[in-house]
N, C-alpha and C positions, 0 to 999 in steps of 0.2 A: 163351057159357060162363056157368055159374052164378057162379063166383068173380068174374068181371068185373062181373056185375050187382050182387053184394053189395058189391064194392069201390066201384063207381060210386055206389051209394046212400050209403055211408058218406062217400065223398069229397065228394059234393054237400052233405051235412049239415055236414061240417067246414068247407068253404069258406063256407057260409052263416054259420056261427058266427064264423069269422075275419073276414069282411067286416063283421059287426055290431060285433065287438070293436074293429076299426079305427075305425069311424065314432064309436063311443061314446067311445073314448079322446080323439079330437080334440075332440068336443063337450064332454066334461068338462073337458079342458084349457083350452078357450076360455072356458068359464064361470068358470074360476079364473085367468084371465090376469092379474089384478091381482097375483098372487103369481108372479113370473117363474119361479122354480125349479120350482114345481108345474106351471106351464104347459109348461115344457121337458120335465119328466119324462113328462107325458102324451103329448107329441109323440114322445118317444123310444119310449114303449110302443107307440104307433101305428105307428112305423117298424118296430119289431120284429115286430108282427103282420103288416105288409105283407110283410116278408121271409119270414116263416113261410109265408104263403100262396104266395109265389113258389116257395119250396122244395118245397111239396107239389105245385104244378103241374109243376115240373121233374121231380120224382120220378115223377109219374104219366105224364108224357110218356116218360121213359126206360123205364118198365115197360110201355109201350104200353097203358096203361089209358085214355088220352085221345089224340085225334088232334093233329097239329100245328096244325090249324085251331082246334080247341077251346083249345089252349094259348095261341094268339095272342089269343083273345078276352079 
C-alpha cells in the first residue's frame, strides 16, 4: 500500500531523529555534570525522548504499520 510506504518512510525518519536527540541529551548532560540540576534536567529530557519513541512504536504496532517483531527490536 502506498500509505504504508509513505508512513514507514516518515516513521523511520522520526525514529532516527528521536534516537539522536536521546543520545545528545545524555551526552550534553554528562558534559555539564558539574552542575547537578542541569545534568538531571538533561537526563529527564532524554527519558522524555525515550518515552516518545516508545509511544510511536506502540502506536505503529497498534495501527499495523510495523510487525510485532519490528516492535521488539
